[in-house]
Each structure stands twice: as C-alpha cells, then as structure tokens.
C-alpha positions in Angstrom: -43.3 -108.4 90.5 -45.3 -107.4 87.5 -43.1 -104.4 86.8 -39.3 -104.7 86.4 -37.5 -101.9 86.7 -33.8 -101.4 85.7 -31.5 -98.5 87.1 -28.6 -96.9 85.6 -27.7 -96.3 89.2 -27.5 -99.8 90.3 -30.9 -100.9 91.1 -30.4 -104.1 89.7 -32.3 -107.1 88.3 -31.0 -109.0 91.3 -32.9 -106.7 93.8 -36.0 -107.0 91.6 -36.1 -110.8 91.7 -35.1 -110.7 95.5 -38.2 -108.6 96.2 -40.3 -110.5 94.1 -39.4 -113.6 96.0 -40.0 -111.6 99.2 -43.9 -111.3 98.4 -44.1 -115.1 97.9 -43.1 -116.0 101.6 -45.8 -113.7 103.4 -49.4 -112.4 103.1 -49.4 -109.6 101.0 -53.5 -109.5 100.3 -54.4 -107.1 103.1 -53.2 -105.4 106.4 -54.0 -102.8 109.0 -52.3 -99.6 109.0 -52.6 -99.0 113.0 -49.8 -95.9 113.0 -48.9 -93.3 111.1 -46.6 -94.4 108.4 -47.5 -98.0 108.9 -46.4 -100.8 111.1 -42.6 -100.7 109.5 -42.3 -96.9 110.1 -41.4 -96.4 106.4 -44.7 -95.4 104.4 -44.8 -98.8 102.6 -47.6 -101.1 102.9 -47.0 -104.7 101.9 -50.4 -104.8 100.6 -50.1 -105.2 96.4 -53.4 -107.1 95.6 -55.3 -103.8 94.8 -56.4 -102.2 91.7 -55.4 -98.9 90.1 -56.8 -99.4 86.6 -59.4 -97.1 87.3 -60.2 -95.9 84.1 -62.1 -92.5 83.2 -64.5 -93.1 85.8 -61.9 -93.3 88.5 -62.1 -95.2 91.7 -65.0 -96.6 93.3 -66.1 -94.2 96.0 -67.0 -96.3 99.4 -68.2 -93.5 101.7 -67.4 -89.7 102.5 -67.4 -87.8 105.7 -66.2 -84.5 107.3 -64.2 -84.4 110.5 -63.1 -80.8 110.8 -60.1 -78.6 110.0 -56.6 -80.4 110.2 -53.9 -82.5 108.8 -53.9 -85.6 110.7 -53.8 -88.6 108.8 -56.1 -91.7 109.2 -55.1 -95.1 111.0 -56.8 -98.4 110.5 -57.2 -101.6 113.2 -59.5 -104.2 113.5 -62.2 -102.8 111.4 -62.1 -99.2 112.6 -60.6 -96.1 111.4 -59.4 -93.2 113.5 -58.5 -89.7 112.9 -59.0 -86.0 114.1 -60.1 -82.7 113.4 -61.1 -79.3 114.6 -64.7 -77.7 114.8 -66.3 -74.8 116.3 -66.2 -71.1 115.6 -64.0 -68.6 117.8 -63.8 -69.1 121.3 -65.5 -72.5 120.9 -62.6 -74.3 118.8 -63.1 -77.9 119.8 -60.8 -80.9 118.7 -62.8 -84.2 118.0 -61.1 -87.7 117.7 -63.3 -89.9 115.7 -63.7 -93.7 115.3 -65.3 -94.9 112.4 -66.6 -98.2 110.8 -63.5 -98.4 108.3 -65.8 -100.2 105.4 -69.1 -98.1 106.2 -68.0 -94.8 107.3 -70.6 -95.0 110.4 -69.4 -93.1 113.3 -68.7 -95.6 116.1 -67.6 -93.1 118.9 -66.2 -89.6 119.1 -64.5 -87.5 121.7 -64.4 -83.6 122.1 -62.3 -81.4 124.1 -61.5 -77.8 123.8 -58.6 -77.0 121.6 -57.6 -73.9 119.8 -57.7 -74.0 115.9 -54.4 -71.8 115.9 -54.2 -71.1 112.1 -50.7 -69.7 111.2 -49.7 -69.5 107.4 -51.8 -72.7 107.2 -55.6 -73.5 108.1 -54.8 -74.8 111.4 -56.1 -77.8 113.3 -55.0 -80.8 114.2 -51.4 -82.0 113.2 -50.9 -85.5 114.8 -52.3 -88.7 113.8 -53.6 -91.2 116.2 -51.8 -94.5 117.2 -53.5 -97.8 117.9 -51.9 -100.6 120.1 -53.9 -103.5 120.3 -57.2 -102.4 122.4 -55.8 -99.1 123.0 -55.6 -95.6 120.8 -53.4 -92.7 121.6 -53.7 -89.0 120.4 -52.1 -85.9 121.0 -53.5 -82.3 120.2 -51.4 -79.6 119.1 -51.7 -77.8 122.5 -50.6 -80.9 124.5 -53.7 -83.0 125.3 -52.2 -86.7 125.4 -55.3 -89.3 125.7 -55.3 -93.1 126.1 -58.5 -94.3 124.9 -60.1 -97.8 124.7 -60.1 -98.4 121.0 -63.7 -100.2 121.0 -65.6 -97.5 123.1 -63.5 -94.5 123.1 -63.6 -94.5 127.1 -60.8 -92.4 128.5 -58.2 -94.5 130.2 -56.0 -91.5 131.0 -55.2 -88.2 130.0 -52.2 -85.7 130.7 -51.6 -82.2 129.0 -47.7 -82.6 128.4 -47.5 -78.7 128.3 -49.1 -77.7 131.4 -48.9 -80.9 133.4 -45.4 -81.7 132.3 -44.0 -78.8 131.3 -43.0 -79.3 127.7 -42.6 -76.0 125.7 -45.0 -75.2 122.7 -43.3 -74.6 119.4 -44.2 -72.0 117.0 -46.7 -74.5 115.2 -47.2 -76.2 118.6 -47.0 -79.9 118.8 -47.3 -82.5 116.0 -45.7 -85.8 116.9 -47.6 -88.9 116.8 -47.4 -91.2 119.6 -44.9 -94.3 119.0 -45.4 -97.4 121.3 -42.3 -99.4 121.6 -43.2 -102.3 124.2 -44.4 -100.5 127.6 -43.3 -97.4 126.6 -45.3 -94.6 124.8 -42.5 -92.4 123.3 -43.0 -88.7 121.8 -41.1 -86.2 119.9 -41.3 -83.7 122.9 -38.8 -81.6 124.7 -35.0 -81.5 123.7 -34.6 -85.2 122.7 -37.8 -87.1 123.4 -40.0 -88.2 126.2 -41.1 -91.8 127.0 -44.2 -92.3 129.1 -45.7 -95.6 130.6 -48.3 -96.5 127.9 -50.7 -98.2 130.7 -50.4 -95.1 133.4 -49.1 -92.3 131.2 -46.5 -91.7 134.1 -42.8 -90.3 132.7 -40.3 -93.1 132.4 -37.5 -90.9 131.0 -37.3 -87.5 129.4 -34.3 -85.3 127.8 -35.3 -81.7 128.9 -37.8 -79.4 128.3 -36.4 -77.4 125.2 -38.5 -76.9 122.1 -39.0 -80.1 120.1 -39.2 -80.9 116.4 -42.1 -81.7 114.5 -41.5 -85.1 113.1 -42.3 -88.5 114.8 -39.9 -90.9 116.0 -38.5 -93.5 114.0 -37.6 -96.9 115.8 -34.4 -98.5 114.5 -31.2 -100.8 115.6 -27.8 -99.2 114.9 -24.8 -100.8 115.9 -26.8 -103.1 118.4 -28.7 -100.1 120.2 -32.3 -100.3 120.0 -33.1 -96.7 119.5 -35.3 -94.1 118.2 -34.2 -91.3 115.6 -35.9 -88.2 116.4 -36.1 -84.7 114.1 -35.4 -82.4 116.7 -35.5 -78.5 116.7 -32.0 -78.0 115.7 -30.6 -81.6 115.1 -31.2 -85.2 114.5 -30.6 -87.5 117.4 -30.2 -91.2 118.4 -32.1 -92.1 121.7 -31.9 -95.3 123.4 -35.3 -96.8 124.2 -34.5 -98.4 127.0 -33.3 -95.3 129.2 -33.6 -92.3 126.8 -29.7 -91.8 126.8 -28.6 -89.7 123.8 -26.5 -91.6 121.7 -25.5 -89.4 119.1 -26.5 -86.0 117.3 -26.2 -84.0 114.4 -26.6 -80.4 113.6 -29.7 -80.1 111.2 -32.4 -77.6 111.3 -33.9 -74.5 109.0 -35.0 -71.1 109.9 -38.1 -71.7 111.5 -36.7 -74.8 113.2 -39.1 -77.0 111.6 -38.0 -80.6 110.6 -41.6 -82.2 109.9 -40.8 -84.9 107.5 -39.6 -88.3 109.7 -35.9 -89.5 109.1 -35.2 -92.6 106.8 -33.1 -95.1 108.3 -31.0 -97.8 106.7 -28.7 -99.9 108.5 -26.5 -97.4 109.9 -27.3 -94.4 107.7 -29.8 -91.8 108.2 -31.8 -89.6 105.6 -33.0 -86.4 106.8 -34.8 -83.7 105.0 -36.5 -80.4 105.9 -38.0 -77.3 103.9 -37.5 -73.5 104.0 -34.3 -73.7 101.8 -32.3 -76.0 103.9 -32.4 -79.2 102.0 -31.4 -82.6 102.8 -28.4 -84.6 104.5 -27.2 -88.2 105.0 -25.2 -89.3 108.0 -23.5 -92.8 108.7 -23.0 -93.7 112.3 -19.9 -95.9 113.2 -18.5 -96.6 116.4 -20.9 -94.0 118.2 -19.7 -91.2 115.9 -21.5 -89.6 113.2 -20.0 -88.5 109.7 -21.5 -86.6 107.1 -22.1 -88.6 103.6 -23.9 -85.7 101.9 -25.7 -82.2 102.6 -27.2 -80.6 99.6 -30.7 -78.8 98.5 -31.9 -81.9 96.0 -34.7 -82.8 98.5 -36.6 -80.3 100.9 -39.4 -82.2 102.5 -41.9 -79.7 103.7 -44.6 -82.0 105.8 -44.7 -85.0 103.6 -42.0 -87.6 104.3 -40.1 -89.2 101.6 -40.1 -92.9 101.2 -37.2 -95.3 100.5 -37.8 -98.1 98.3 -35.1 -99.8 96.5 -32.2 -97.7 96.3 -34.0 -94.6 95.5 -35.8 -91.9 97.6 -39.1 -90.8 96.6 -40.5 -87.4 97.9 -41.6 -84.0 97.4 -38.9 -81.4 96.8 -41.1 -78.6 97.7 -43.4 -78.5 94.8 -41.7 -81.4 92.5 -42.2 -85.3 92.9 -38.5 -86.5 92.8 -36.6 -89.8 92.6 -33.2 -89.0 94.1 -30.4 -92.0 94.7 -30.0 -93.1 98.6 -26.3 -93.4 97.9 -25.2 -90.1 96.9 -28.4 -88.0 96.4 -28.1 -87.8 92.7 -31.2 -86.7 91.2 -32.9 -88.9 88.7 -36.0 -87.1 87.9 -38.4 -84.2 88.9 -42.3 -83.8 88.0 -44.3 -80.7 88.5 -47.8 -80.7 88.7 -49.1 -82.0 92.1 -48.1 -78.9 94.2 -46.9 -79.6 97.6 -48.2 -83.0 97.9 -47.6 -86.0 100.0 -47.5 -89.8 99.4 -47.1 -93.4 100.5 -46.4 -96.5 98.7 -47.2 -100.4 98.2 -44.5 -102.9 98.2 -44.6 -103.6 94.3 -43.4 -100.1 93.8 -46.7 -98.1 93.2 -46.9 -95.0 94.8 -50.2 -93.2 95.9 -49.7 -89.6 95.5 -52.1 -86.8 96.8 -51.7 -83.4 95.1 -52.3 -80.4 97.3 -55.6 -79.7 95.4 -57.3 -83.3 96.2 -56.2 -85.0 93.0 -54.8 -88.7 93.6 -52.4 -90.6 91.2 -50.7 -93.6 91.2 -47.1 -93.5 90.0 -44.8 -96.5 89.5 -41.6 -96.2 91.1 -39.0 -96.0 88.3 -35.7 -94.6 88.7 -35.4 -94.1 85.2 -38.5 -91.9 84.5 -41.8 -90.6 86.0 -44.3 -93.3 85.2 -48.1 -92.3 85.8 -50.6 -95.3 86.0 -53.9 -93.3 87.1 -55.1 -90.1 88.4 -58.5 -88.9 89.5 -59.9 -86.0 91.6 -61.1 -87.6 94.6 -61.7 -84.7 97.1 -63.1 -81.1 96.4 -60.1 -78.6 95.3 -58.6 -77.3 98.5 -55.7 -77.4 100.3 -54.7 -81.0 100.9 -51.2 -82.1 102.3 -52.3 -85.2 104.5 -50.8 -88.4 103.5 -53.1 -91.0 102.0 -53.4 -94.5 103.4 -53.9 -98.3 101.8 -55.4 -100.7 104.0 -57.2 -103.9 103.3 -57.9 -102.8 99.7 -59.2 -99.5 100.7 -57.5 -96.1 100.1 -58.5 -93.4 102.7 -57.6 -89.7 102.3 -58.6 -86.2 103.7 -58.0 -82.4 103.0 -57.5 -79.6 105.4 -61.2 -78.5 105.4 -61.6 -82.2 106.8 -63.4 -83.8 104.0 -62.8 -87.6 104.2 -63.2 -90.0 101.1 -62.7 -93.9 101.3 -62.0 -95.2 98.0 -62.7 -99.0 97.2 -59.5 -100.5 95.3 -60.0 -104.1 96.1 
C-alpha cells in the first residue's frame, strides 16, 4: 500500500502489511461492477490503479447523459453500463431502463413502461439498482415491475409485478431492494422476510409471508456454516437460509418509519445495522443460532447510503456527518461536516469516493486518526445527489436525483 495508517484502536501495522500482500496476489487493475455494492457486496472495489490526483482542473469528463428522476445507482458489465430513471409528466409517468456503452455513453438499448413518479418528501423516481448476471439483467420498479432482460439486446425474457401478481405489499416509499442472484435463485427483500424466485422463469421458489418489507438489499454470507442472506426487514434484521428460505434468527431493529435503507455489514458471525430518523446503529453476534447484542447507540444513523467496513473501522454517513467509528465497540474516531447526507464507496487501498448531496465529489483517504482529503471537484449540477458513485475499469460513474449522469476518466 502507498499510504500507511496506524490506529490507536488497534488497526495495526500487521493488518496493513497483510492487506498490501493481498494486492500482490490478484489482478487489481480493473474490474466490472455488475451489482449494487459490487461483487463482494461490501461497497469496496478491488481496483487500486486509478488516479485521484486531479489538480485544479478536476477529473476528466468522458461523457454525460440524462436518464430521468431517480436514485438508482449504475452497474457495469462487459463494456455496458445500466441504470434506471423516471420520465414524463402527470398521468404519463414512465420508468426507463437504460443500457449505455460504458466508455462512450451511447445508448445501446432502453426499455420503458408506465410507473408512478411518487414523490414523497423527496424527488421520487426509481430506487432499485439493476443487477447483471452473465447475459441477463434484472430490474425492479418501485411499484413492483420485475423484469429479466437479455443484457445485450434488451429483449424481455420474463416479467412479473410482485405487488399485483404475487401479492407483496407496497411500503410507504414502495419497493427499493436491488435483486440478488445466488445460484439459480433471484432473491429480493420483499414480504416479511424475503422471497426467492427462479432466475430463469421468475417462478417463486420460497417466500416468508406477504408483510411489509424493508428497503435494504439482501446481503449474502455464511454464518455458522449456514449459507444465508441478512435482511434489513421492516422491524428487524433477519438471517434467512438461501436454500429453503428458513428464517434462522431475527433481532428487533427499526425506526418510526419502518425504513431500514442501508444494507447491513457482515463480518464473521457479527452483523452491523444502521438506520436514520433518530434510531442509530446496532451490532449483534450470532452464536449457536442465538443472537446477542454487542452495542446499540446513535453514533451512526445511515439514511440511504450504506456504510463501508474497511480494516477495523466503519466509514459512513451519520445523517449529515461523514464519520469513522470502530467496528468492535462503535467508538467514534472522527466526524466531518460539509457533504450533507451523502454517499460513498471505496477502493481496496482505502481511498473513499464520496458524493456530497449537492453534486460535489471528494476523494478521502480512510484513516482512523483523522479526516484526510485527497481531492474534490463539482462534477454534477447542484441539486439533490444521494446515489452512491461507482468505480469500474478506471472510470467513475455518478448521478443525481434529477437524472444527470457523468462518467469520469480516472485511468
């Protein structure tokens, strides 16, 4: 690693060396980002060969586009970029799924269908992010339109409305889970504790009731030998076995709006969850199939953006403050104001790509001792921007709620 960080909370030089050697054993030059939060489901790209020394001119803009209103992030696979947005006036509101050439921004295909904008204390529009699985793309609208597309052509392989056809209840802000592919299953955070569909046919394999769901995306993991997903449900976090949908454990966790939007963080048999509206964060430990509480406080309140666990620290947005806290006990190391209710991802050398809620991007070095700014630039027009940026193949993609999209060349 080029930057050595020593932490008073035990982020030791031994860990730094181990991570450094890890880079030598794998290709860290470029990688696709085909699903929300990346292939490791943690918001961390293994790509480290990218430029954050922008100078006063800022990063090079490769292309710009417009996709309509929404918060969907961008995914990258095999030279193509996918996202979603909502267009049209009253009574003509329409979602569109876009497939762009990832390098030029040229539209390869798009697919539109009627869907309500449904602004409610925010701009409205799309919430879920597309998922690419080999030659297939899966998308979910906020009103429940679930599509399986051919990734290259945009041809619809199958579609179902999970509300009208399958009976899953809409929430206050409707559906926002991104699809998760695990083997032959397409898993979504719908109903009381998730549903799995056959990814080829769209037929239900298992489900756990039709109750109101949470807003987060399922996080796959293995805990005590059980391959499962961790769900941020409406009123709890839950471990659900992938094979048959059995609920292995639950722990109460919610807020006044029953809105857990940030994905849980999982390390070993410990799970961290956070939500806003005054609730805060918890960490629980699973042992012998039982759940015990490690901590419960208000030090980290994620609104929409997920936190990132890097080393022994959690980096994330506590409402308006970007913070670093300790994963072991949640002790706060530092807090920085100025980004609003932003979002972030990270590359595996600890450089965070941070989006401020008014379209400013900053590169911040993960450092448990202090806030360490490396670069910053206004990359999008000022306006609400809470969608997480994406680094893939030396390019950074970002968008705002209005639908302005930018691709930055940081190769």
